C-alpha positions in Angstrom: 0.0 -0.1 0.3 1.6 3.2 -0.8 1.6 5.8 1.8 -0.2 9.5 1.7 1.6 12.8 0.9 1.7 14.3 4.2 0.4 17.8 3.6 2.5 20.6 5.1 2.3 23.8 6.5 0.9 26.4 5.3 -1.0 24.4 3.4 -4.8 25.7 3.6 -5.9 22.5 4.8 -4.4 22.6 7.8 -6.1 25.7 9.1 -9.8 24.6 8.5 -12.4 23.0 11.0 -12.8 19.3 9.5 -16.3 18.0 9.0 -17.9 15.6 11.1 -17.8 11.6 9.6 -21.9 10.6 8.4 -21.0 7.8 6.5 -18.9 4.8 7.6 -18.7 2.1 5.1 -15.1 0.7 3.1 -14.4 4.6 1.5 -14.0 5.2 5.4 -12.1 2.2 6.6 -9.7 2.2 3.8 -8.4 6.2 4.4 -8.2 5.1 7.7 -6.0 1.8 6.8 -4.1 4.2 4.6 -3.1 6.3 7.3 -2.3 3.8 9.6 0.4 2.7 7.0 1.7 6.1 6.4 2.4 6.5 9.9 4.1 3.7 10.3 6.4 4.4 7.4 6.8 8.0 8.5 7.6 7.0 11.8 5.1 8.6 13.5 2.8 8.9 17.0 0.1 10.3 15.4 -1.8 11.6 12.1 -5.0 13.5 11.5 -7.1 13.7 8.3 -6.3 17.0 7.3 -2.4 16.1 7.7 -2.9 14.1 4.6 -5.4 16.4 2.7 -9.0 14.8 3.8 -10.8 17.7 6.1 -12.4 15.2 8.1 -12.7 14.5 12.0 -10.0 11.1 11.7 -7.4 11.5 13.9 -4.9 8.2 14.4 -2.4 7.7 17.7 -0.3 5.5 18.7 -1.0 3.5 22.1 1.3 2.4 24.6 1.9 -1.0 23.2 3.2 0.4 20.2 -1.1 -0.2 18.5 -2.5 2.3 16.5 -6.0 3.9 17.4 -8.8 5.8 15.4 -10.6 8.0 16.6 -13.4 9.2 14.4 -15.6 12.3 15.7 -13.5 12.8 18.5 -14.2 14.7 21.2 -12.5 15.1 24.5 -14.6 14.8 27.9 -12.1 14.9 30.6 -9.1 16.1 31.3 -6.6 16.5 34.0 -2.6 16.6 34.8 -1.4 19.3 32.7 1.9 19.7 32.0 4.8 21.2 30.0 5.9 18.8 26.7 7.9 19.1 23.8 5.9 18.7 20.3 6.6 18.3 16.4 4.3 17.9 13.8 5.1 16.2 10.3 3.5 18.9 8.3 5.9 21.5 9.8 9.4 19.6 9.6 12.2 20.9 11.8 10.1 22.7 14.0 9.8 22.0 18.0 8.1 23.5 20.7 6.5 23.3 23.9 3.2 23.4 24.7 0.8 22.6 27.9 -1.3 19.9 27.6 -3.2 17.2 29.5 -1.3 14.1 30.1 -4.4 12.3 30.9 -7.6 12.5 29.2 -11.0 10.6 28.2 -12.2 10.6 24.9 -15.4 9.6 23.3 -15.5 9.1 19.3 -16.1 6.0 16.8 -14.6 3.3 15.0 -14.3 2.9 12.0 -17.8 1.1 12.1 -19.4 4.0 13.7 -19.5 2.4 16.7 -19.4 4.8 19.9 -16.7 4.0 22.7 -14.8 5.8 25.3 -11.1 5.6 26.4 -8.6 7.0 29.0 -5.4 7.7 27.7 -1.9 9.2 29.3 1.1 10.4 29.1 2.0 10.5 25.6 -0.6 9.5 23.7 -3.3 11.4 25.7 -0.9 14.6 24.6 -0.9 13.1 20.9 -4.5 12.8 20.5 -4.8 16.7 21.6 -2.1 17.9 19.1 -4.4 15.9 16.7 -7.8 17.2 17.2 -6.1 20.3 17.5 -6.2 19.5 14.2 -9.1 18.0 13.1 -9.8 22.2 14.6 -7.8 24.4 11.9 -4.7 24.9 15.2 -1.5 23.8 14.8 1.0 23.3 18.0 2.7 26.5 17.2 -0.6 28.3 17.5 -0.1 27.1 21.0 3.6 28.4 21.9 3.9 31.9 23.9 5.3 34.5 22.8 8.7 34.4 23.6 8.6 30.8 21.7 6.9 32.7 19.0 9.4 35.4 18.7 12.1 32.7 18.6 10.7 30.7 16.0 10.2 34.1 14.4 14.3 34.6 13.9 15.0 30.9 12.9 11.8 30.3 10.4 10.7 33.4 8.7 8.2 31.7 6.6 6.0 30.2 9.5 4.7 34.1 10.4 2.3 33.3 7.5 -0.4 32.4 10.0 -1.4 35.3 11.7 -2.2 33.0 15.1 2.1 33.4 15.3 2.6 37.5 15.5 3.8 38.3 19.4 1.5 39.5 20.9 
């Protein structure tokens, strides 16, 4: 199976709010399978549909056991234990920053068959899923950086400042 192309910043799909999934079937299952294959191939820990050019509410995250879990139409219903974590993104190669994220979350989502499920995540999978859900809402981790980090990035990566949320305030 051929890996999907990872969309890179500043592609417009990365700033759009993704559409909810209402139809569950082979097309959705095939997209999720191709996304999982792409995630494995690139060695990432998470991937969202907008990152492969599809503005749909699909997020994948690697769990602690290495398994990839798909979250369709995910919603975080509870969060706890905020932490200052280092993040990077397949869609913004070479850029690393620190953001505040919950290190424990409960998520409600659907599987590829449309069945509802709830899952509790902690540690890196919890952080990863929040990052991927941000993608579904048109938010990048660089939008969450503090002013000093944004100023530093502006010096190192001036191309990032096409995005209004990155203008240091």
